[in-house]
N, C-alpha and C positions, 0 to 999 in steps of 0.2 A: 276644706280641711287645711290647705296650704295657707290661705289668708288667715285662718284662726291661729295656726302655728306661728306665723310671722308676727301677728299682733301680740301674742303672749310673750314671744321672745323679746320684742322691742320694749314691752312694758316691764317685765319682771327679770329678764336676763339680758339687759342691754349690752353689757360688756362682752358676754359670750356671743351675742349676735354680731358685734363689731369684729371680734376675732375670726369668726366663721366667714364673714364677708371678706376680710382681708386675705384669708387662705384661698378662697375661691378666685379672687382677682389675681393673686400671684400665680396660681396654677394655670389660669386662663392665659396670662401673658406669656408664660414659658411654653405653653402648648402652641400658641400662635407663632411664636418665634422659631420653634423647631419644625414647623410645617413646611412641606416642599413648596417651592415657588414663592416663598415669602422670606424676605431678608435682604441681604446685600446683593443677591443675584450672581455671586461668584460661580456657583455651579452651572447656571445657565450660560454664562459666558464661555465656559470650558467645553461646551457641547460641540462635538465634531459632526460636520455634515459632509458626506461624500457619496459619490455614485460609482461603485466599483473602486477603481484606484484613482478616480478623479476627485480631488479635494475641492469643495465648494464653500469654504469657510469665510474667506475674505471677498470683498467686492472685486479685487483684481483677479482672483481665481475664477469667479463667476463670469467676469467679462471675457477672459481668455477662453473659457469653455464655450460660451455662446458665440463669440466672434469666430472661433474656429469652425463651428457648425454653419454660421452664416456664409463665410467665404467658401466652405465646402459645397453648400447648396448653390451658391452663385456660380461656381465653376462647373458643377454637374449639370445644372438646368438652364444656365444663362440668366438673363435679366427677367426672371419671372417673379411676379409679386406674390409674396407669401406673408401671412399674418403671423402674429407672435405665437399663437397656439401651434401652428404648423411648424414653426422654427423650433419650439420647445420639443415637440415630438421627434423631429428629425435629429436634434442634438442628442437626446437620450438614446435613440435607436443607433446612431452612429457610435456613441460611446460604448454601447453594449457590444457592437461588432468589434470595436478595438479591444475590448476586454477579452473576447474570444481569441482574437489574434495574439494578444499577449500571453494568454494561457498556453497556447500551442507554439509559442516562440516563432510565429510566422515572420520571416525576414522581410525587410524593406526592399524596395525596388533597386535594381542596378540603374546605371545611367541610361542604358538603352531602354530598359523597361519603363523608367520614368518618362522618357521622351515619348514613347508610344502611348503611355497613359495620358500625357498632356495633349497629344494630338487627337485624342478621342473625347476630350471634354466638350460639353455642349457650349461652353462660353466661347470657344475658339472655332466653332464650326461656321463656315461661310454660307452664303445663299445656295451654293451648289452642293451642299452637303459634305464638303471636304474641309480639311484643316486649313484655316486661313492664317498665314503668318502676320498679315496686317492686323487682324483682330487680336492676336497674341501680343504683338508689339504695342498696340493701343492700350490694352489692359495693363501691361507692365508700366507704361508711361503714366497711366491714370493712378495706379497705386503709389507710384513714386511721388507724384504731385500732391496727392491727398495726405500721404504719410500715415494713413489709418492702420496699415499693417506693413511690417517689414518684409524684405525678401526672404529672410530666414524663416520667419513664421509662415509665410505663404508656401515655401518649399516643404515645411513640415506638414502643413495641411494636405498638400498634394501627395506626399509620401504616405500619410495615414489613410488617405482615401484609396490609394492603391491597395493597401493591406485590407481595408474594408471590402473592396471589390473582390479580392481573393477569397475572403470569408464567405461572401454571398455566392460566389461561383462554386465553392466547395460544398456548401449546404444545398444548393439547388441543382448542381450538375449531376451527370450520370454517376452511379456508384453509391449514392446516398439516398435512401428512401426510408420512410417511417414504417414501423411495423403495421400500423393501420392501413397504409397504402398497399402493402403486400397482401394483407388479408382481403382487402376490397378487390384487388386484381385477381386473386385466386377464386374468390366467390363468383365474380363475373365470368371467369374462364370456365369454371366447372358447372355453371348453371345451364340447364337445358330449357329452352323455350319452345313452346308449342302453340299453335293457333287452332282454336276450336270454333266451329260455326254452328249456331243454333237457329233453327227456323221455327216460326210460330205463325199459325194461320189466325188472322184477326177475326175472320168470319166465325170461327169456332169458339171465340172467346166470349163467353156469356157467364160471368161470375154471378153468384147469388149474394146480394148485399142486403143485410138485415137493416131495415129503416124503421124499426118499431120505436115507439116513444121511449121505452126503457133504454134501448141502445143509444138513442140520441141524447137522452139526459145524462147517461153515464159518460159519453164522449164530451159533452159540454162541461160536465163537472171537472174532468181531467184537463180540459183545454180552455177553461174560462178566460185565461189571460189573452187568448187570441181574439176575443170578442169584447174586450173592454173599450168602452167609448172614451176617447181622449177628452181632456178638459177643454171646454169651449167657453169663450167669453161672450157675453151678451151685453150690449151697450144700448141704453135708452137715452134719448136727448129730446129737448124741445127747441125748435128752431124759431127764432124771431127775425123776420126780414125787416130791415130798416125802412125800405120803401113802402111797406104796408102801413107804416105809421107816419109817413111823410106829411100827409094832409093834416095831421093833428098837431104839428109843430108850428107855432106862431113865432115869427121873427120880426122884431122891431128895431128901431135905431136907438134904443135906450142905452144907458151907460154900460151895462154888462157886455153888450155886443161890441161897443167901441173899445172897451178894455181888452176883450179877447183878440180883436183885430190888431191892436197895438202890440200885444205880446207875440202874435204870430204873423207879423207883417211880411216876413220872408216867404211865407207860403203863398202870398197873394201878390207877388211882384209882377207888375205888368211888363210883358215882353214887347219891346219896341221893334217893329219891323224896319229893316234897312231900306232907305229910300233908293229907288232905282236910279242908275246914272243917267245924266242928261245926254241925249243924242248929240254926237259931234264933239263932246268934251273929251279930251284926251286924259287918259289915266295918268295921275302924277305918281312918280316913283318916290 
């Protein structure tokens, strides 16, 4: 039907067909131009990316976000190898805790509290399990030499970690429990347990089992999947032993044999045995 209509329009109403085609093309162009994601991309460039109050729009903001998490993990756990996925998870978990601290206006540490926090960091714990001033001084000298993070930024990371630690202590410490935990505790406390012992004499156990063909057929019909034979492979082959036909092979010195030897001379290289040394003759260095 469509082909017939198109053919008649082209033959008898050519100008009308051209006008209709032009209208369709113009409408298509305007529709595509107004579609989302197509055009000059100005709307896409204005898209804001953030995680709570942490902006992640520019490369500098992303670098600061993940660098802070990296040095936080380094201070907390020492020089432990962590992959990128673990660092990403730690960064967003730390940012969530900081968001909770900001929501409740949790104050930063005082000078004494920050000192106690630094002395408990895993990066500065010595072999004896105590704070090592040498490890602390070595770390500060290393950060100054590399210049990858400033002292101000490092102090900010430590202060934020102090606030994160306080959030975790508040959520996990005494006085804060979930409603489900209370219900589980009450259930366990009010549950009464009893032990019952049952005795049964095996000698008196003589059940009657119906093994008639009808019962067996009914059971097999319901449980036929238990007796399905798995697929097995059967392979048939014919073996020809080369030595069985060795006597039928005639070998002569005609041209084909010499050609074959010339092409495969490397397979028939004669091994020359080393001559034994003459007695009394000294080895030459």
